[in-house]
VMD Tcl script that draws the C-alpha trace (Angstrom):
set ca {
  {38.50 -34.61 -8.52}
  {34.76 -35.05 -7.90}
  {32.86 -37.78 -9.73}
  {29.99 -35.77 -11.19}
  {27.98 -38.88 -12.11}
  {28.28 -40.51 -8.68}
  {27.24 -37.79 -6.30}
  {25.79 -38.59 -2.90}
  {22.42 -36.85 -2.96}
  {19.82 -36.32 -0.23}
  {16.10 -35.69 -0.68}
  {14.98 -34.12 2.58}
  {11.60 -35.12 3.91}
  {8.98 -33.77 6.29}
  {8.68 -36.04 9.31}
  {6.61 -39.11 8.48}
  {6.88 -38.79 4.70}
  {10.26 -40.49 4.25}
  {8.78 -43.71 2.81}
  {6.71 -41.71 0.31}
  {9.76 -39.73 -0.83}
  {11.63 -43.04 -1.23}
  {8.78 -44.45 -3.31}
  {8.83 -41.36 -5.52}
  {12.57 -41.77 -6.10}
  {12.12 -45.45 -6.98}
  {9.33 -44.56 -9.42}
  {11.78 -42.10 -11.04}
  {14.27 -44.96 -11.49}
  {16.58 -44.54 -8.47}
  {17.01 -47.94 -6.85}
  {19.79 -47.36 -4.32}
  {17.66 -45.33 -1.89}
  {18.36 -45.40 1.84}
  {15.76 -44.03 4.24}
  {16.78 -42.14 7.40}
  {14.90 -39.79 9.70}
  {14.04 -36.68 7.71}
  {15.91 -37.69 4.58}
  {16.33 -40.22 1.81}
  {19.83 -40.82 0.43}
  {20.45 -41.78 -3.19}
  {23.16 -41.62 -5.85}
  {23.00 -39.58 -9.03}
  {24.73 -37.18 -11.37}
  {24.24 -33.58 -12.40}
  {21.26 -34.48 -14.61}
  {19.61 -36.14 -11.62}
  {19.82 -32.90 -9.63}
  {17.69 -31.34 -12.38}
  {15.23 -34.26 -12.64}
  {14.58 -34.69 -8.92}
  {14.10 -30.97 -8.30}
  {11.50 -30.92 -11.06}
  {9.69 -34.14 -10.14}
  {9.68 -34.72 -6.37}
  {6.22 -33.92 -4.95}
  {6.72 -34.71 -1.25}
  {10.35 -33.75 -0.61}
  {11.45 -30.32 0.62}
  {14.93 -30.07 -0.91}
  {17.60 -31.90 -2.88}
  {21.02 -31.62 -1.24}
  {24.52 -32.71 -2.22}
  {26.40 -34.44 0.58}
  {29.80 -32.75 0.69}
  {31.24 -34.32 3.85}
  {30.32 -36.24 6.99}
  {32.69 -36.65 9.91}
  {32.93 -36.64 13.75}
  {33.06 -33.08 15.13}
  {33.31 -32.70 18.88}
  {35.37 -29.50 18.78}
  {35.42 -26.37 16.63}
  {38.80 -27.49 15.30}
  {37.25 -30.79 14.12}
  {34.47 -28.86 12.43}
  {36.90 -26.41 10.78}
  {39.31 -29.05 9.45}
  {36.56 -31.35 8.16}
  {34.96 -28.49 6.24}
  {38.29 -27.21 4.92}
  {39.10 -30.66 3.52}
  {36.34 -30.24 0.92}
  {37.39 -28.87 -2.49}
  {34.81 -26.09 -2.46}
  {36.13 -24.42 -5.61}
  {35.01 -27.51 -7.58}
  {31.48 -26.24 -6.98}
  {31.57 -22.57 -5.98}
  {32.99 -20.04 -8.47}
  {34.95 -17.02 -7.31}
  {31.87 -14.77 -7.40}
  {29.49 -17.32 -5.81}
  {27.34 -16.34 -2.84}
  {27.72 -18.95 -0.10}
  {25.67 -18.34 3.06}
  {25.80 -21.00 5.77}
  {22.79 -22.37 7.65}
  {23.10 -24.65 10.67}
  {21.42 -26.81 13.27}
  {22.64 -28.93 16.16}
  {21.04 -31.76 18.13}
  {22.53 -33.95 20.85}
  {26.03 -32.63 20.16}
  {28.77 -30.95 22.16}
  {28.85 -28.06 19.69}
  {25.55 -26.49 20.70}
  {25.96 -22.91 19.45}
  {24.53 -22.88 15.93}
  {25.75 -19.33 15.10}
  {29.28 -20.31 16.17}
  {29.15 -23.48 14.03}
  {27.94 -21.49 11.03}
  {30.77 -19.00 11.51}
  {33.41 -21.77 11.73}
  {32.12 -23.47 8.57}
  {32.04 -20.16 6.69}
  {35.60 -19.41 7.76}
  {36.79 -22.86 6.67}
  {35.17 -22.50 3.24}
  {36.70 -19.04 2.79}
  {40.16 -20.28 3.77}
  {39.98 -23.19 1.31}
  {38.74 -20.95 -1.51}
  {41.37 -18.29 -0.77}
  {44.08 -20.92 -1.26}
  {42.47 -22.13 -4.51}
  {41.64 -18.77 -6.09}
  {44.62 -16.84 -4.73}
  {42.53 -13.96 -3.44}
  {41.75 -12.47 -0.03}
  {38.19 -11.30 -0.77}
  {35.09 -12.74 -2.43}
  {32.36 -10.41 -3.74}
  {29.57 -13.04 -3.35}
  {27.45 -11.36 -6.02}
  {26.96 -14.40 -8.27}
  {24.82 -17.55 -8.11}
  {23.73 -18.81 -4.69}
  {25.26 -21.86 -3.00}
  {23.61 -22.43 0.37}
  {25.80 -24.56 2.64}
  {24.25 -26.32 5.62}
  {26.01 -27.79 8.63}
  {23.90 -30.28 10.54}
  {25.27 -31.69 13.80}
  {23.69 -34.83 15.25}
  {25.31 -36.95 17.97}
  {28.64 -35.16 17.42}
  {28.70 -35.99 13.70}
  {28.77 -33.10 11.22}
  {26.96 -33.42 7.90}
  {27.93 -30.71 5.41}
  {25.61 -30.28 2.44}
  {25.06 -27.97 -0.52}
  {21.45 -27.03 -1.28}
  {20.56 -27.38 -4.98}
  {16.94 -26.27 -4.51}
  {16.67 -22.85 -2.88}
  {13.16 -22.05 -1.63}
  {11.48 -25.29 -0.49}
  {10.03 -27.59 -3.15}
  {6.54 -27.06 -1.71}
  {6.61 -23.61 -3.37}
  {5.24 -24.72 -6.73}
  {4.46 -21.23 -7.99}
  {0.68 -21.43 -8.34}
  {-0.27 -20.19 -4.87}
  {0.24 -16.45 -4.41}
  {-2.43 -16.02 -1.71}
  {-3.19 -18.39 1.15}
  {-6.06 -19.00 3.53}
  {-5.60 -19.23 7.26}
  {-3.55 -22.30 8.23}
  {-3.02 -23.63 4.69}
  {-1.94 -27.21 4.00}
  {1.52 -27.39 2.42}
  {1.63 -28.59 -1.17}
  {4.02 -31.42 -0.22}
  {1.60 -32.76 2.41}
  {-1.38 -32.41 0.07}
  {0.47 -34.40 -2.58}
  {1.46 -37.01 0.01}
  {-2.09 -37.74 1.14}
  {-3.28 -37.96 -2.48}
  {-0.47 -40.45 -3.21}
  {-1.30 -42.43 -0.06}
  {-4.92 -42.66 -1.16}
  {-3.84 -44.44 -4.38}
  {-6.40 -42.28 -6.18}
  {-6.40 -42.63 -9.97}
  {-7.63 -39.94 -12.40}
  {-10.46 -42.17 -13.71}
  {-12.16 -41.81 -10.29}
  {-13.92 -38.69 -8.93}
  {-12.15 -36.74 -6.18}
  {-13.81 -34.27 -3.82}
  {-12.49 -32.06 -0.99}
  {-15.32 -30.61 1.14}
  {-12.89 -28.44 3.18}
  {-10.75 -27.31 0.25}
  {-9.48 -24.02 1.74}
  {-7.04 -22.56 -0.78}
  {-7.52 -25.53 -3.13}
  {-4.23 -27.29 -2.54}
  {-5.51 -30.90 -2.45}
  {-7.56 -30.61 -5.68}
  {-4.66 -28.88 -7.47}
  {-2.07 -31.42 -6.34}
  {-4.42 -34.25 -7.35}
  {-4.86 -32.70 -10.81}
  {-1.10 -32.39 -11.20}
  {-0.70 -36.05 -10.26}
  {-3.58 -37.05 -12.56}
  {-1.99 -35.30 -15.54}
  {1.56 -36.33 -14.57}
  {2.72 -32.71 -14.32}
  {6.12 -32.29 -12.69}
  {5.49 -30.00 -9.69}
  {8.68 -27.99 -10.23}
  {7.93 -27.12 -13.84}
  {6.78 -23.56 -13.00}
  {9.71 -22.45 -10.88}
  {13.45 -21.91 -10.78}
  {16.09 -23.40 -8.49}
  {19.38 -22.16 -7.06}
  {21.32 -24.74 -9.07}
  {19.89 -23.76 -12.44}
  {22.30 -20.80 -12.22}
  {25.36 -22.93 -11.35}
  {28.04 -23.02 -14.09}
  {28.93 -26.61 -13.13}
  {25.51 -27.81 -14.36}
  {25.33 -27.26 -18.13}
  {22.23 -25.39 -19.26}
  {21.40 -28.23 -21.66}
  {20.88 -30.60 -18.71}
  {18.16 -28.33 -17.35}
  {16.68 -27.96 -20.83}
  {16.62 -31.75 -21.30}
  {15.01 -32.31 -17.87}
  {12.31 -29.71 -18.54}
  {11.69 -31.09 -22.04}
  {11.30 -34.58 -20.56}
  {8.81 -33.20 -18.04}
  {6.80 -31.33 -20.69}
  {6.67 -34.44 -22.87}
  {5.39 -36.51 -19.92}
  {2.28 -34.34 -19.36}
  {-0.99 -36.17 -20.05}
  {-3.45 -33.28 -20.17}
  {-5.88 -35.14 -22.41}
  {-7.09 -37.27 -19.47}
  {-10.56 -36.12 -18.31}
  {-10.63 -35.19 -14.61}
  {-13.55 -35.21 -12.19}
  {-12.12 -33.11 -9.35}
  {-14.13 -30.72 -7.21}
  {-13.93 -28.92 -3.90}
  {-16.01 -26.75 -1.63}
  {-15.63 -24.65 1.47}
  {-18.04 -22.75 3.71}
  {-15.82 -19.64 3.49}
  {-16.35 -17.52 0.31}
  {-12.97 -15.89 0.85}
  {-11.27 -19.28 0.79}
  {-12.98 -20.15 -2.49}
  {-11.79 -16.83 -3.99}
  {-8.22 -17.75 -3.03}
  {-8.68 -21.31 -4.32}
  {-10.07 -20.14 -7.66}
  {-7.08 -17.84 -8.16}
  {-4.69 -20.74 -7.43}
  {-6.61 -23.15 -9.68}
  {-6.47 -20.63 -12.53}
  {-2.76 -20.00 -11.97}
  {-2.12 -23.77 -11.99}
  {-3.93 -24.12 -15.31}
  {-6.98 -26.09 -14.12}
  {-9.73 -23.46 -14.33}
  {-11.85 -25.73 -16.58}
  {-11.00 -28.97 -14.83}
  {-11.51 -28.31 -11.09}
  {-14.97 -27.25 -9.96}
  {-15.20 -25.17 -6.77}
  {-18.21 -23.95 -4.82}
  {-19.15 -22.20 -1.57}
  {-20.92 -24.86 0.51}
  {-20.98 -26.25 4.04}
  {-19.97 -29.91 4.14}
  {-23.57 -30.85 5.00}
  {-24.66 -29.60 1.54}
  {-21.81 -31.22 -0.40}
  {-23.04 -33.61 -3.07}
  {-20.08 -35.25 -4.81}
  {-20.95 -36.64 -8.22}
  {-20.19 -40.15 -9.46}
  {-19.39 -43.49 -7.86}
  {-16.24 -45.08 -6.46}
  {-14.72 -41.69 -5.77}
  {-12.36 -40.42 -3.08}
  {-12.99 -37.75 -0.47}
  {-9.51 -36.46 0.39}
  {-9.54 -33.64 2.90}
  {-7.96 -31.78 5.79}
  {-10.90 -30.82 8.03}
  {-10.59 -27.70 10.22}
  {-9.57 -28.29 13.81}
  {-9.45 -26.22 16.95}
  {-5.70 -26.01 17.48}
  {-5.34 -24.75 13.91}
  {-8.32 -22.40 13.62}
  {-9.19 -21.71 17.23}
  {-12.74 -23.08 17.54}
  {-13.22 -26.63 18.84}
  {-17.02 -26.48 18.54}
  {-16.90 -25.66 14.84}
  {-14.24 -28.31 14.26}
  {-16.33 -31.03 15.95}
  {-19.39 -30.01 13.94}
  {-17.38 -30.26 10.71}
  {-16.30 -33.81 11.58}
  {-19.85 -34.79 12.49}
  {-21.14 -33.52 9.14}
  {-18.31 -35.26 7.27}
  {-19.24 -38.54 8.93}
  {-22.88 -37.95 8.02}
  {-21.92 -37.29 4.38}
  {-20.11 -40.63 4.27}
  {-23.38 -42.46 4.94}
  {-24.74 -41.26 1.59}
  {-21.66 -42.24 -0.42}
  {-21.40 -46.02 0.08}
  {-19.04 -46.61 -2.85}
  {-16.62 -43.82 -1.93}
  {-13.34 -43.96 -0.01}
  {-12.52 -41.32 2.62}
  {-9.12 -39.93 3.63}
  {-9.09 -37.28 6.38}
  {-5.95 -35.72 7.85}
  {-6.73 -34.58 11.38}
  {-5.22 -34.35 14.90}
  {-8.68 -34.99 16.37}
  {-9.31 -38.25 18.22}
  {-13.01 -37.96 17.33}
  {-12.85 -38.77 13.62}
  {-13.69 -42.45 14.13}
  {-16.45 -41.54 16.59}
  {-18.20 -39.38 14.01}
  {-17.69 -41.92 11.25}
  {-19.27 -44.56 13.48}
  {-16.48 -47.06 12.93}
  {-12.74 -47.46 13.17}
  {-10.64 -46.42 10.20}
  {-9.39 -49.23 8.00}
  {-5.94 -47.74 8.38}
  {-4.35 -44.89 10.33}
  {-1.02 -43.29 9.48}
  {0.77 -40.82 11.73}
  {1.80 -37.63 9.93}
  {2.79 -34.12 10.98}
  {1.03 -31.06 9.61}
  {3.74 -28.57 10.44}
  {4.50 -29.37 14.07}
  {1.03 -30.73 14.82}
  {0.81 -34.51 15.16}
  {-2.05 -35.79 13.02}
  {-3.35 -39.06 11.67}
  {-4.48 -39.81 8.14}
  {-7.72 -41.71 8.74}
  {-8.31 -44.01 5.80}
  {-11.70 -45.58 5.02}
  {-11.62 -47.78 1.95}
  {-14.74 -48.13 -0.15}
  {-15.38 -51.03 -2.54}
  {-13.10 -51.38 -5.53}
  {-14.44 -49.95 -8.77}
  {-15.71 -52.62 -11.17}
  {-13.14 -53.79 -13.70}
  {-13.47 -51.94 -16.96}
  {-12.08 -54.24 -19.62}
}
mol new
graphics top color blue
foreach p $ca { graphics top sphere $p radius 0.5 }
foreach p [lrange $ca 0 end-1] q [lrange $ca 1 end] { graphics top cylinder $p $q radius 0.2 }
display resetview
């Protein structure tokens, strides 16, 4: 019998964001976190599946660890999967597709591994339900088999479409920044909502929107559904309680000073639509401007941005000019802090000094650095 309050859960993470995901989990009250490459392990119950799906800003998915065992042969893989009591989770009408991946393992054929796992699950469920056929027309239970160094990890995906899909962005600009990465660089900046924030390359508006959601303590999953909110094993009242907790936590009476600009009018059109959809039409100011004309208002603010770059947008000359103008803008904002995510090695050259801190991150598959320039601390307001 499964212990529903002591499940082994996994918050998957984009490469380089594991420590931020772990910090998020600790802030939510989970203290037994263990960080590994691409994932953070923690323990929780059914209610925690609901809470973490709603609240995690920088994770991609919340998985349930079903089994982990050595698998050097297809027989090993089959028997290890069949040992799981799948009917504890998947009802007779459940849809259960299998995804897979394999690295540094003898079982290299991913389609074959997926097929073996599917067969093992079917065989176990046939024995439990006493039937030869499953309609798979009910709720979705995505199973994943991940092979690494001849060890199979079998998980059940509670999330569905990745957590970066918040629901406010229907249109995107060319090469958009993922919501999870935008949230991560805002969190790394330690920005607080009593300080101005400006993004001079705002594109589709993701950084300003994610900052506003952080500033008002809005759970990023509040606007969307998840695969597991249709699972009979998770009582509907647990989802209702988690959403009620999230609604009660919103602090939308905090004044925000968040703005963004972009040289591309089309990008600003897309950004304005997303800002309106996210509920910040009166709180985020957007304008069509080149970075050289940007005039952020206030003191002790944060520029948080993802400047254009050649490998992403196809024009190195324009990308270098954008960095040069960003560095020039910094000269006129002596009390501001700057955070720029870029693969370019020229950021420090155009800023005229080395960054106070650099952190390696990956924007998709592109290796970048978050260049961090810390301005003076705001004066204490007692």
